[in-house]
C-alpha positions in Angstrom: -29.9 -0.1 -21.2 -28.0 0.2 -24.2 -25.2 -2.2 -24.9 -21.8 -1.1 -23.8 -19.4 -3.3 -25.7 -16.2 -1.5 -24.6 -16.4 -2.9 -21.1 -14.1 -5.5 -20.8 -15.7 -8.9 -19.6 -14.2 -11.1 -17.2 -12.8 -13.4 -19.6 -11.2 -10.4 -21.5 -9.7 -9.2 -18.3 -8.2 -12.6 -17.4 -6.8 -13.0 -20.7 -5.2 -9.6 -20.6 -3.8 -10.2 -17.0 -2.2 -13.4 -18.2 -0.5 -12.1 -21.2 0.6 -8.6 -20.2 4.0 -8.0 -18.8 3.1 -4.4 -18.1 0.6 -5.3 -15.3 2.4 -6.4 -12.2 -0.2 -6.3 -9.4 -2.6 -8.5 -11.6 -5.0 -9.5 -8.6 -5.4 -5.8 -7.8 -5.8 -4.6 -11.3 -8.7 -7.5 -11.7 -10.4 -6.5 -8.7 -10.5 -2.8 -9.6 -11.6 -3.5 -13.2 -14.5 -5.2 -11.9 -15.3 -2.5 -9.7 -15.0 0.0 -12.5 -17.2 -2.4 -14.8 -20.0 -2.4 -12.1 -20.0 1.4 -12.1 -19.6 1.7 -15.9 -22.7 -0.5 -16.6 -25.0 2.0 -14.6 -23.5 5.3 -15.4 -25.7 8.3 -15.7 -25.0 11.8 -17.1 -25.7 11.7 -21.0 -22.3 11.4 -22.0 -22.1 10.4 -25.9 -20.8 6.8 -26.6 -17.5 8.0 -27.6 -16.8 10.1 -24.4 -18.0 6.9 -22.3 -15.7 4.8 -24.1 -12.8 7.2 -24.0 -13.2 7.6 -20.0 -13.4 3.9 -19.6 -10.1 3.6 -21.4 -8.5 6.2 -19.3 -9.8 4.8 -16.3 -8.2 1.3 -17.3 -4.8 3.1 -17.3 -5.2 4.8 -14.2 -6.1 1.5 -12.3 -3.0 -0.1 -13.7 -1.0 2.7 -12.0 -3.0 2.4 -8.8 -2.6 -1.4 -8.8 1.2 -1.5 -9.4 2.1 1.5 -7.2 -0.2 1.7 -4.3 -1.7 -2.0 -4.4 -5.2 -0.2 -4.1 -7.9 -2.4 -3.3 -11.0 -0.2 -3.6 -11.6 2.4 -6.1 -13.7 4.3 -3.5 -10.7 5.0 -1.8 -8.8 7.1 -4.3 -7.4 10.3 -3.1 -5.4 13.3 -4.1 -2.2 11.6 -3.5 -2.8 8.8 -6.1 -4.1 11.5 -8.6 -1.0 13.7 -8.3 1.4 10.7 -8.7 -0.4 9.8 -11.7 -0.2 13.3 -13.3 3.4 13.4 -12.7 4.0 10.0 -14.2 1.7 10.9 -17.1 3.6 14.1 -17.7 7.0 12.4 -17.3 5.9 10.0 -20.1 5.4 13.1 -22.3 1.7 13.1 -22.4 0.0 16.2 -23.6 -1.7 18.6 -21.3 -5.1 17.5 -23.2 -4.5 13.9 -22.7 -3.9 14.5 -18.9 -7.0 16.7 -18.8 -9.0 13.8 -20.2 -7.4 11.5 -17.6 -8.7 13.8 -14.7 -12.3 14.0 -16.5 -12.5 10.4 -16.4 -11.3 9.8 -12.9 -13.7 12.6 -11.7 -16.7 11.3 -13.7 -16.4 7.7 -12.4 -15.8 9.0 -8.8 -18.8 11.1 -9.0 -20.7 7.8 -10.4 -19.8 6.0 -7.4 -22.0 8.5 -5.3 -20.6 10.9 -2.5 -21.8 8.5 0.3 -19.7 5.6 -1.2 -16.5 7.2 -1.8 -13.8 7.9 1.0 -12.2 11.2 -0.2 -13.1 14.2 -2.4 -11.2 14.5 -5.4 -9.1 17.7 -5.7 -9.9 20.3 -8.3 -6.8 21.5 -10.5 -6.2 24.5 -8.3 -6.0 22.1 -5.2 -3.6 19.6 -7.2 -1.2 22.6 -7.6 -1.4 24.2 -4.1 -1.4 20.9 -2.1 0.6 18.6 -4.4 2.8 20.9 -6.6 1.1 19.4 -9.8 0.6 22.1 -12.8 -1.6 20.8 -15.5 -0.4 23.7 -18.0 2.2 22.3 -20.3 4.2 25.7 -20.5 5.2 25.2 -16.8 5.8 21.2 -16.8 9.7 21.9 -17.0 9.5 24.5 -14.2 8.6 22.2 -11.5 11.8 20.8 -9.7 11.3 17.2 -8.4 14.8 16.3 -8.4 16.8 15.0 -5.3 20.2 16.4 -4.0 22.9 14.0 -3.6 23.0 14.9 0.1 19.4 13.5 0.2 20.4 10.3 -1.9 23.3 9.4 0.3 21.2 10.1 3.4 18.5 8.1 2.2 20.9 5.0 1.2 22.6 5.2 4.6 19.3 5.0 6.4 18.2 1.9 4.2 21.4 0.4 5.4 20.7 1.2 8.9 17.4 -0.8 8.8 18.7 -3.6 7.0 17.0 -2.8 3.6 20.1 -3.2 1.5 18.2 -4.1 -1.5 16.4 -0.6 -1.2 19.9 1.2 -1.0 20.7 -0.6 -4.2 17.7 0.3 -6.0 18.2 4.0 -5.0 21.7 3.9 -6.3 20.6 2.4 -9.5 17.9 5.1 -10.2 20.3 8.2 -9.1 23.2 6.8 -11.2 21.3 5.3 -14.4 18.0 7.0 -14.4 16.1 3.8 -14.3 12.3 3.6 -13.7 11.3 1.6 -10.5 9.6 -1.0 -12.7 12.8 -1.3 -15.0 14.7 -2.1 -11.8 12.6 -4.7 -10.3 12.6 -6.5 -13.9 16.5 -6.9 -13.5 18.0 -10.3 -13.7 21.0 -11.7 -12.5 21.9 -12.2 -16.3 21.4 -8.4 -16.9 24.0 -7.7 -14.2 26.6 -10.0 -15.4 26.2 -8.7 -19.2 26.3 -5.0 -17.7 29.4 -5.7 -15.8 31.1 -7.4 -18.8 30.0 -4.7 -21.4 29.8 -1.5 -19.5 26.0 -1.3 -20.9 22.9 -2.1 -18.8 20.2 -3.5 -21.1 16.9 -2.2 -19.8 13.4 -3.4 -20.5 11.2 -0.2 -20.6 7.8 0.6 -21.0 5.4 -0.7 -23.8 8.2 -3.1 -24.8 10.7 -0.4 -25.5 14.3 -1.5 -24.7 17.4 0.5 -24.4 21.0 0.3 -23.3 22.3 2.6 -20.6 26.2 3.2 -20.3 27.5 2.7 -16.8 29.2 5.6 -15.1 31.2 6.5 -12.3 31.7 3.6 -9.6 28.3 2.0 -10.7 30.0 -1.0 -12.1 31.3 -1.8 -8.5 27.9 -1.6 -7.0 26.5 -4.1 -9.7 29.5 -6.5 -9.0 28.3 -6.4 -5.4 25.0 -6.8 -6.2 25.6 -9.7 -8.6 27.8 -11.6 -6.1 25.2 -11.3 -3.2 22.7 -13.2 -5.2 22.5 -16.8 -6.4 23.8 -17.5 -10.0 21.3 -17.9 -12.6 18.9 -15.8 -14.5 16.7 -15.0 -11.2 15.4 -11.5 -10.6 17.8 -9.4 -8.4 15.1 -7.8 -6.3 12.1 -10.1 -6.6 12.2 -13.4 -4.7 9.6 -15.9 -3.5 8.7 -14.0 -0.3 7.6 -10.8 -2.4 6.2 -10.0 -5.8 7.1 -7.1 -8.0 4.4 -4.9 -7.1 5.2 -5.5 -3.4 8.7 -4.7 -3.8 7.7 -1.4 -5.5 5.3 -0.4 -2.8 7.9 -1.4 -0.1 10.3 1.1 -1.7 8.1 4.0 -2.1 6.8 3.4 1.3 10.3 3.7 2.7 11.1 7.0 0.9 7.7 8.4 2.1 8.1 7.4 5.7 11.5 8.6 5.9 11.6 11.7 3.8 11.2 14.1 6.6 14.4 12.9 8.0 16.6 13.7 5.0 14.8 16.2 3.0 16.9 19.3 2.5 14.9 22.6 2.5 14.8 24.8 -0.8 16.0 21.8 -3.3 12.5 21.1 -4.9 9.3 23.4 -5.8 7.2 24.0 -2.8 5.1 21.3 -1.9 7.0 18.7 -3.8 8.1 15.6 -1.6 10.8 12.9 -2.3 9.9 10.3 -4.6 11.5 7.3 -6.5 10.8 9.1 -9.7 12.7 12.2 -8.5 15.8 10.2 -8.9 15.4 10.0 -12.6 15.0 13.8 -12.5 18.5 14.2 -10.9 20.1 11.7 -13.5 18.5 13.8 -16.4 19.5 17.2 -14.7 23.1 15.9 -14.3 23.4 14.4 -17.8 22.1 17.4 -19.6 24.6 19.6 -18.1 27.3 17.1 -18.7 26.4 17.1 -22.2 26.2 20.8 -22.7 29.7 21.1 -21.0 30.9 18.8 -23.7 29.8 21.2 -26.4 26.4 19.8 -27.4 23.8 22.3 -28.2 21.1 22.5 -25.7 18.7 20.7 -28.0 21.2 17.9 -28.8 21.6 17.5 -25.1 18.1 17.4 -24.5 17.7 14.7 -27.2 20.5 12.5 -25.7 19.1 12.7 -22.4 15.7 11.6 -23.7 17.2 8.5 -25.4 19.0 7.6 -22.2 15.7 7.7 -20.0 13.8 5.7 -22.6 12.0 8.5 -24.5 12.2 9.8 -28.2 11.5 13.5 -28.0 13.7 16.0 -26.6 11.0 18.1 -25.2 10.5 15.3 -22.7 14.0 16.4 -21.1 12.4 19.6 -20.1 10.0 18.0 -17.6 12.9 16.3 -15.8 15.8 19.1 -15.8 13.6 21.9 -14.1 
């Protein structure tokens, strides 16, 4: 068998896990990558070395998503919901249709290599991704899929979280809707971040790939931050992560809460058919509101899109189209 030097060794994986701040569920990531390596070492199908290397890289990225968002323990258990969620995230990051197509080719290739008798679910084709999950792979219709919440739904979910004694979830929902934060950005917030934001009216956010930004506070979110700050011990401790739960467990808990209770509060006709409530949809609500706010202040549509892109941690105005529907 030809050498496959692009496959990360256990030592390389261990070093990556220790050094990376982007991988939250380090144990799940390491475990899934070992499973990928086992499959990658014995793949068949006549692919070129370049394509094999590309597919391995794209699977690595998918595994990071699976680990942090689902805590997946077995690659053989991936299903349509995992893939649809990943496509949505990649689109929201501004990845091109060709890049996402390569993501899907890699996932399907390695899923096939594991063998039908060893996998739990069939991987949906592109048509099924659209009909069952509302995911379109055509870049020209990225911005035509409405994923945002209505405020009626936001308030109902917050009330539900409070009723169940999940005040931290209520705070996280509010931060996402009011400030457009990613769930990973929220779990990274510290007491120091809140204290500084209350004083300066700017929340400093540590985003993806080391990118940082300052998000202006608006409405009564300052009061909510003050309540949140006073409800935790002073210091530079994480606000939503404690000794009982790790960051990836907090993320999975919030997403599960939304999924399990969405049928109770979802309003028909708000989103594109087939689209459920997701935490990421709160960023869509924020982006939609800020875009129309900037337009009402006299900004051109292009300038408004660029300003929104900067607020949500992107640099290109066309990314905003994905969020505003």
